[in-house]
C-alpha positions as CSV (number, residue, x, y, z in Angstrom):
1,X,-50.3,276.4,363.5
2,X,-50.1,272.4,363.3
3,X,-48.5,270.2,365.7
4,X,-47.8,266.6,365.5
5,X,-47.3,264.8,368.6
6,X,-47.3,261.4,367.2
7,X,-44.7,261.5,364.6
8,X,-45.5,257.5,363.4
9,X,-43.5,256.7,360.2
10,X,-46.2,257.0,357.5
11,X,-45.2,254.4,354.8
12,X,-48.0,253.7,352.3
13,X,-51.2,252.2,353.0
14,X,-50.3,250.8,356.7
15,X,-50.2,254.4,358.3
16,X,-53.2,256.3,356.8
17,X,-56.1,254.4,359.1
18,X,-58.2,256.6,359.8
19,X,-62.3,264.2,360.0
20,X,-74.2,280.5,365.6
21,X,-77.0,281.9,365.7
22,X,-79.1,279.0,365.1
23,X,-77.7,277.4,368.2
24,X,-78.6,280.5,370.3
25,X,-75.1,282.3,370.1
26,X,-75.3,286.0,371.3
27,X,-72.5,288.6,370.9
28,X,-71.0,288.3,374.5
29,X,-68.0,286.8,375.1
30,X,-66.0,288.0,372.2
31,X,-62.9,286.2,371.4
32,X,-59.2,287.9,372.5
33,X,-57.0,287.8,369.5
34,X,-54.3,286.9,371.9
35,X,-56.2,283.6,373.1
36,X,-54.6,280.6,371.9
37,X,-57.1,277.9,371.0
38,X,-56.3,274.0,370.9
39,X,-57.9,272.1,368.7
40,X,-57.5,268.0,369.0
41,X,-58.5,266.1,365.8
42,X,-59.1,262.4,366.3
43,X,-56.7,260.8,364.1
44,X,-53.6,261.8,361.8
45,X,-53.0,264.3,359.5
46,X,-54.5,262.9,356.1
47,X,-57.1,263.4,353.8
48,X,-59.9,263.0,356.2
49,X,-58.9,266.2,357.9
50,X,-58.1,268.1,355.1
51,X,-60.4,271.0,356.1
52,X,-58.8,271.0,359.4
53,X,-55.3,271.6,357.8
54,X,-56.9,273.7,355.1
55,X,-58.1,275.9,358.0
56,X,-54.9,276.6,359.3
57,X,-52.7,276.7,356.6
58,X,-54.6,279.0,354.6
59,X,-55.5,281.2,357.8
60,X,-59.0,280.9,357.8
61,X,-59.0,281.0,361.5
62,X,-56.8,283.9,361.6
63,X,-59.3,285.6,359.2
64,X,-61.8,285.3,362.1
65,X,-59.0,286.7,364.6
66,X,-58.4,283.5,366.4
67,X,-55.1,281.9,367.2
68,X,-55.4,278.2,366.8
69,X,-53.3,275.1,367.2
70,X,-54.0,272.1,365.3
71,X,-53.0,269.0,367.0
72,X,-53.0,265.4,365.7
73,X,-55.1,262.8,367.4
74,X,-54.3,259.1,368.0
75,X,-54.9,256.1,369.8
76,X,-53.8,257.7,372.9
77,X,-55.5,261.3,372.3
78,X,-59.1,261.5,373.3
79,X,-60.4,264.8,372.1
80,X,-63.4,264.6,374.8
81,X,-61.3,263.8,377.6
82,X,-59.0,267.1,376.4
83,X,-61.9,269.3,376.6
84,X,-62.5,267.7,380.0
85,X,-59.1,268.5,381.4
86,X,-59.2,272.0,379.6
87,X,-56.2,270.8,377.4
88,X,-58.4,271.7,374.4
89,X,-61.3,274.1,373.6
90,X,-62.3,272.0,370.6
91,X,-62.0,268.8,369.1
92,X,-63.0,266.0,366.8
93,X,-65.0,262.8,367.9
94,X,-67.3,260.0,366.5
95,X,-70.5,259.9,367.8
96,X,-69.9,256.4,369.4
97,X,-67.0,258.6,371.6
98,X,-69.9,261.3,371.9
99,X,-72.4,258.8,373.4
100,X,-70.2,257.0,375.8
101,X,-68.8,260.5,377.3
102,X,-71.9,261.8,377.9
103,X,-73.3,258.4,379.5
104,X,-70.6,259.1,382.0
105,X,-71.5,262.7,382.5
106,X,-69.3,264.6,380.2
107,X,-69.8,268.1,379.2
108,X,-69.8,267.8,375.4
109,X,-71.8,269.3,372.5
110,X,-72.0,268.6,369.1
111,X,-71.7,271.9,366.7
112,X,-71.2,270.2,363.1
113,X,-70.7,266.9,361.6
114,X,-68.3,266.2,359.1
115,X,-69.1,262.9,357.6
116,X,-72.4,262.3,356.2
117,X,-71.6,259.0,355.1
118,X,-69.2,257.2,357.4
119,X,-65.9,256.2,355.9
120,X,-65.7,253.0,357.7
121,X,-66.7,250.5,354.9
122,X,-65.6,247.0,353.5
123,X,-64.0,246.1,350.5
124,X,-64.6,242.9,348.8
125,X,-64.1,240.3,345.9
126,X,-67.5,240.1,344.1
127,X,-66.1,237.3,342.3
128,X,-65.9,235.6,345.6
129,X,-69.1,237.0,347.3
130,X,-72.0,238.3,345.8
131,X,-74.0,240.5,348.2
132,X,-77.7,241.1,347.2
133,X,-79.1,241.1,350.5
134,X,-77.7,240.8,353.8
135,X,-78.4,237.3,354.3
136,X,-75.9,236.4,351.4
137,X,-73.3,237.0,354.4
138,X,-73.9,233.5,355.5
139,X,-71.2,231.1,355.8
140,X,-68.9,233.9,354.7
141,X,-65.5,234.8,356.3
142,X,-65.8,238.4,357.5
143,X,-62.8,240.7,358.3
144,X,-63.3,242.4,361.5
145,X,-61.4,244.3,364.1
146,X,-62.8,243.1,367.5
147,X,-63.6,245.6,369.7
148,X,-63.8,248.4,367.1
149,X,-66.7,250.2,365.5
150,X,-66.7,247.9,362.4
151,X,-67.4,244.7,364.8
152,X,-70.3,246.9,366.2
153,X,-71.3,247.8,362.5
154,X,-71.1,244.4,361.3
155,X,-73.2,242.7,364.2
156,X,-75.9,245.2,363.4
157,X,-75.9,244.2,359.8
158,X,-75.8,240.7,360.7
159,X,-79.1,240.8,363.0
160,X,-80.7,242.8,360.3
161,X,-79.9,240.0,357.9
162,X,-81.2,237.5,360.3
163,X,-78.1,236.0,361.0
164,X,-75.9,236.0,364.1
165,X,-72.3,235.3,364.6
166,X,-72.4,231.6,364.3
167,X,-73.6,231.8,360.9
168,X,-70.3,233.7,359.3
169,X,-66.9,233.3,360.4
170,X,-65.5,236.0,361.7
171,X,-61.9,236.6,361.1
172,X,-59.6,239.2,363.3
173,X,-58.3,241.9,361.5
174,X,-54.7,243.4,361.8
175,X,-52.6,245.9,360.1
176,X,-51.5,243.1,357.6
177,X,-53.6,243.0,354.7
178,X,-51.8,239.6,353.4
179,X,-54.7,237.4,354.0
180,X,-56.8,239.5,352.1
181,X,-54.3,239.7,348.9
182,X,-53.8,235.9,349.5
183,X,-57.8,235.6,349.2
184,X,-58.1,233.6,352.7
185,X,-60.3,236.8,353.4
186,X,-62.5,238.4,350.7
187,X,-64.2,241.1,353.1
188,X,-62.2,243.5,354.7
189,X,-62.9,246.7,356.7
190,X,-61.1,249.9,355.4
191,X,-61.5,253.4,355.3
192,X,-63.0,254.2,352.1
193,X,-60.8,257.5,351.6
194,X,-57.9,256.0,353.1
195,X,-56.2,253.1,352.7
196,X,-59.2,251.7,350.5
197,X,-57.6,253.8,347.8
198,X,-54.3,252.0,347.9
199,X,-55.8,248.5,348.0
200,X,-58.2,249.3,345.2
201,X,-55.2,250.5,342.9
202,X,-53.5,247.3,344.1
203,X,-56.2,244.9,342.8
204,X,-56.7,247.2,339.6
205,X,-53.3,246.8,338.7
206,X,-53.5,242.7,339.1
207,X,-56.5,243.1,337.3
208,X,-58.7,242.0,340.2
209,X,-62.2,243.0,340.6
210,X,-63.2,244.7,344.0
211,X,-66.5,246.5,345.3
212,X,-66.9,248.2,348.5
213,X,-69.8,247.5,350.9
214,X,-71.3,250.5,352.3
215,X,-73.3,249.7,355.7
216,X,-75.4,252.9,355.0
217,X,-76.8,251.3,352.0
218,X,-78.3,248.7,354.2
219,X,-79.9,251.0,356.6
220,X,-77.3,251.4,358.9
221,X,-76.0,254.7,359.8
222,X,-73.2,255.0,362.1
223,X,-72.3,258.5,362.6
224,X,-68.1,259.2,362.0
225,X,-66.1,262.5,362.9
226,X,-68.1,265.5,364.2
227,X,-66.9,268.7,365.8
228,X,-67.3,268.9,369.4
229,X,-67.0,271.5,372.1
230,X,-67.5,271.8,376.0
231,X,-71.0,273.4,377.1
232,X,-69.1,275.5,379.3
233,X,-67.1,276.7,376.3
234,X,-70.3,277.3,374.6
235,X,-71.8,279.4,377.7
236,X,-68.6,281.3,378.7
237,X,-67.3,282.3,375.1
238,X,-70.2,281.7,372.5
239,X,-68.6,284.0,369.9
240,X,-65.3,282.3,370.0
241,X,-67.3,279.1,369.1
242,X,-69.2,281.0,366.2
243,X,-66.1,282.3,364.9
244,X,-64.3,278.8,365.1
245,X,-67.1,276.8,363.5
246,X,-67.7,279.4,361.0
247,X,-63.7,279.5,360.0
248,X,-63.6,275.5,359.9
249,X,-66.7,275.1,357.9
250,X,-65.7,277.7,355.0
251,X,-62.5,276.1,354.9
252,X,-63.9,272.6,354.5
253,X,-66.0,273.8,351.8
254,X,-63.1,275.6,349.9
255,X,-61.0,272.5,350.7
256,X,-63.5,270.1,348.8
257,X,-64.1,272.5,346.2
258,X,-63.2,271.0,343.0
259,X,-61.9,274.1,341.6
260,X,-59.3,274.2,344.5
261,X,-58.3,270.6,343.8
262,X,-54.6,271.5,343.1
263,X,-54.4,273.8,346.4
264,X,-55.8,271.0,348.5
265,X,-53.8,268.5,347.2
266,X,-50.5,270.9,347.6
267,X,-51.8,271.5,351.1
268,X,-51.7,267.6,352.0
269,X,-48.5,267.2,350.5
270,X,-47.2,269.2,353.5
271,X,-48.0,266.3,355.9
272,X,-48.4,263.2,353.5
273,X,-44.9,262.9,351.5
274,X,-45.3,259.5,350.9
275,X,-48.5,259.4,348.8
276,X,-48.3,260.4,344.9
277,X,-50.8,263.1,343.7
278,X,-52.5,261.0,341.9
279,X,-53.7,259.2,345.3
280,X,-54.1,262.6,347.2
281,X,-56.4,263.4,344.3
282,X,-58.3,260.3,344.6
283,X,-58.6,260.4,348.4
284,X,-60.0,264.1,348.1
285,X,-62.4,263.0,345.4
286,X,-64.0,260.2,347.7
287,X,-63.6,262.5,350.8
288,X,-66.0,264.9,349.2
289,X,-68.4,262.1,348.4
290,X,-68.7,261.2,352.1
291,X,-68.5,264.8,353.5
292,X,-71.3,266.3,351.0
293,X,-72.8,263.2,349.1
294,X,-75.9,265.2,348.6
295,X,-75.4,268.9,347.3
296,X,-78.5,270.2,348.5
297,X,-77.2,269.1,352.3
298,X,-74.7,271.8,353.6
299,X,-71.3,270.7,354.7
300,X,-71.5,270.2,358.4
301,X,-74.9,269.4,358.8
302,X,-75.9,267.1,361.8
303,X,-78.2,264.0,361.0
304,X,-80.0,263.9,363.9
305,X,-81.8,260.7,363.1
306,X,-78.6,259.0,362.3
307,X,-77.3,259.9,365.6
308,X,-80.6,258.4,367.3
309,X,-79.7,255.2,365.5
310,X,-75.9,255.1,366.4
311,X,-77.1,255.4,370.4
312,X,-79.9,252.8,369.6
313,X,-77.2,250.6,368.0
314,X,-74.8,250.9,370.9
315,X,-77.9,250.4,373.5
316,X,-78.5,246.9,371.6
317,X,-74.9,245.8,372.1
318,X,-74.2,247.1,375.6
319,X,-71.8,249.5,374.6
320,X,-73.6,251.8,376.9
321,X,-75.2,250.8,379.9
322,X,-78.4,253.3,379.5
323,X,-80.1,255.7,376.9
324,X,-78.3,259.2,376.7
325,X,-80.8,260.9,374.9
326,X,-78.0,262.2,372.6
327,X,-80.3,264.7,370.6
328,X,-79.9,266.8,373.6
329,X,-76.5,267.5,372.6
330,X,-76.5,267.8,369.2
331,X,-76.8,271.7,368.2
332,X,-78.3,272.3,364.6
333,X,-75.9,273.5,361.8
334,X,-74.4,276.6,361.9
335,X,-76.1,279.3,360.3
336,X,-74.0,282.7,359.0
337,X,-74.7,286.6,358.2
338,X,-77.0,285.6,355.4
339,X,-78.8,283.2,357.4
340,X,-78.2,280.6,355.2
341,X,-76.0,277.3,355.6
342,X,-72.4,277.3,354.1
343,X,-72.8,275.3,350.8
344,X,-70.1,274.0,348.1
345,X,-70.2,276.0,345.0
346,X,-71.9,274.4,342.4
């Protein structure tokens, strides 16, 4: 069952900001069918959570004997906090949220990583900014959300290019894209599989060139949405954790299977009635590339090195006071009956 607690007005791209045997699970603590599980997402219902929506709508949870309530996230909904308060049993959180939480003693573990490539990138005009190397950002007006992850990522990129904030003009980004359209700022943070699609389509229709700046291509891998639960949940109900993760990852694979595109689009249309079918298809295709850029790497794979780098970045920028050794809360990719990771069909 899907629950929306925010009910924001979704009007175009302004509201689309914004997704175990191997981990030592035994057979004890089998889930009771009558138990209701609450799953708190990180953000609103959109293409970034298509696998989560698909799991509920197409009864992947029910197939595992689970009763699950999927709830939207948002600025006032912190999944990890809700795990601590026992208001949710599973949730979605980005690596920075996990690292900050465990630095404060939170009992949280990561059992799957949805995005192998962070969807937070920058759209830019290559006819105005030529970026062959990071040093090329010098002297440019760069859009950034002060206090947001994009500021953390951008400052890391600048440092890698031998630059500081004094070498560029950082422009405070709001929800109004007018400065970008008016070419006052030609480097703007976006979620690649969300509002970037709308912006790109508008620029394409106007005959304007555009490109996307992906921090990962410059060596900065800042981990995005991942599946979390509490250590207490894993200890007391390991079979519930196994069943939940199994159902969810299978749903993500089905939702992003090109053969199921129409089915996935219809699923999203139930929650995003303002976006056209064409836009939803574009968003899904990009989401697939972000979730599984390498077909050899299974959906849900935890990139431990990227998590370690994310922690190091946060330490360097004083986002956490001390090292937390985040790898200790990362569990291996969930394995299934055939002892092979789930993979998307070719």
